[in-house]
Structures are given as structure tokens and as C-alpha cells.
C-alpha positions, 0 to 999 in steps of 0.5 A: 534784795534791792539793787540797781535793777529795782524799778523806781516805783518800788522804792517808796515801798522798800524805804517804808515811805508808802504809808507816810505818803498816804497819811500826809495826803489824807491829813491834807484832806481832813484838814481841808474838810475841817479847817481849810488850812494846816501848818506844814509842821503837822505834816512833817510830824505825822510823816515821821511818826508813821515812818517810825512805826512802819520801820519798827514793824518791819524790823520786828517782822525780820526778827520774829518771822522765819527766813522762808516765811512767805510773808517776808518780801523784798521790802523785808529783805531791804530792811534786813540788809540795812537794819542798823542804819534804819534803826538809828534813823528811826530813833532820830526820827522818833526823838524828832517826833517827841520834840515836836509833840512837846514844843511845836504842836498844840498842847492838846496833843499831850493834854492838860492836867485835867484833860485827856490828850489826843496822843493817849488813844493813839498810844493805846491803839498802837500798843494793842496793834503791836501786841496783836502783831507779836501774838500772831507772829506764828499764825499764817491766817489773815489777822482780821482783828489786827488789820481792823485795829491797824486801820483804825489806828492809822486813821485816828493818828492821821485825822487827829492832827487836823482835829485837835487844831479845831479847838472847839471839839473834844477828842470823843467827837473825833473817836465817833467821827464818821469821816475818821471811821470810814477812812479807818475801815478803808485802811483795814480793807486795804491791809486785809486785801494785801494779805488776801492776795498773798494767801491766794497765791499760796493756795489754790483751794477754791472754797478757801479763796471763795471765803476770803473773797467774800470777806474782802468784797462784802466789807468793800461793798458795805463801806461804799454804800455807807459813803454814798449814804453819808454823802447824800444825807449829811447836812454838812456839805463840806464833808461830802468830798471826803466821803467821795474820796473814800468811795473812790478808793473803795472802788479802786480796791475792788477793781484791783482785787478783780484784776489781781492775777495780772500783777506781781505781789510787789506791784499789788502792794504799790497799787493798793497804796496808790488807790488810797492816794488817787482820790486827792485831785477829785477831792480837791476839785470838789472841795474848792470854794465856789 
């Protein structure tokens, strides 16, 4: 349980603020890549929506998983201790998101009578994620499919608030966007890395660890190579800094994986999220007008 001895760096994870911070940072990068500027209420809406989803996910974990399940950590203990307060706060935040969706954000988010809104794919992907989450509650293997859906959902939900403000592109352009897909695969690798680190602490079987090591390092290598290729051959030079940002995060996850034995699991979770935020200064420098 969290108490006065809890280190400050762990509090964002306990309060489920780590994912919203990552989402807001990457929304700023998507906005700078595609638009140059995005009004503040878009960041607020995204932060609240991501926070609600993560709190609900952890509340479900507390309800569905056995108390001694190794997947439950200090962050779940904090949620269990404060579940009533967090539940009411999540409900208030969800109502705030609904209000902003209908009365503050662009109408393209909901959609017109003859147009598919950006929110529909996000809702479908979120439903699929929670369905897979419920179905795999008793499964102790790494849920790679669920992690892939989670990563793509997180990426789509982050990028859509920047994309819908473009006005000249359709929702299908976003679904096929290489920038969004690269970030989605990065997020999926981030989630799978944490699961792999948890499993590697529980089993010392060399063959088991080697198989999961390959299942993590191979996608990171492919993603890194893809980012280099996209940055090198993309005619739109304004998109290159975003590919470099994904590449930097990918490299940091690879290094973190190689050094994982030096850190506790709580530290690894925080560092994995820090790896996604770390490229922001480099991105901002490379994307600055010259």
C-alpha cells in the first residue's frame, strides 16, 4: 500500500496518471506534426478519457483477479484501498468527457448523420480491449493480441483529436496513417515489455525466457527499422521528427529490457512510460521552424 514512504516518482503510477501524461505528450507531437497548434481543451479531454479507462481497467483487475495474483502490484493495492473515491472521480471525469464531446470538441468527433464519427472506431476498439481483458482474466500467459489491441486503441485515441481538427482528411486516412500505426506498435511493445518483465521474475526457465525475449526484441527491431525507412523516404519532411521520436522510444525500451535486472518492477513500469515521454525535447527541436 502507498504510504508516506512511497517515493515521489511512483505516485503518477499509483494515481493512474502515467498513461494520461504519455497520451497528452504524444497528442502534442501529433498536433505539431499535422497542425502546428491545438487548443487546450483537446488535451484536457484526452487526459480525462485516458485516466477514466485506466482507472476502470484497474478496478476490474481488483475485482476479477485473485488477491495473490502476481499481476497485482502496489498500484492495484492503492486502487483497492481507494476504490470508492476513484469510482466516483472516474464517473465525474467520464461525464465531463461526454459534455466536452457534445458541446466543446469539433462535431466530427461524434459524426454527422451521414458521416462516421471519429469516436466510433475508438469505442469499438475499447470494447474489444475490455472484452479480451475479461476473457483472459484467468490466463497467466502474456496476452499479445490484447496488448496489440490496447496499443492501437491508445494510439488511435491519442492521434484522433489532432487529426479531426485537420478538416480535409477522412477518418480512414487516420486508420491507415503510418505515424499512428508506428506509435500504436510502440505502445503495444511497451505493454508487452512490462508483461515480459513480470513473467521473467516468476520463471527461471531459460527456454521460456529466450522465447519471450525474442518476442519482444524482434518487434522492437522491426519497428526501429520501419521508422528509419519511413523517415528516410517520406517526402513530407514535417513527419520525420515523429518517426525519430518513435525510434528513440524504441531504442530506450530495448536498452531498458537489457538492463531490467537492475530495477524493481515498480521502477521498470515507471521507466517504460518515461521512455515514451523522453523523445519530446528532441522532437520539439527537430520540428521547430527554421
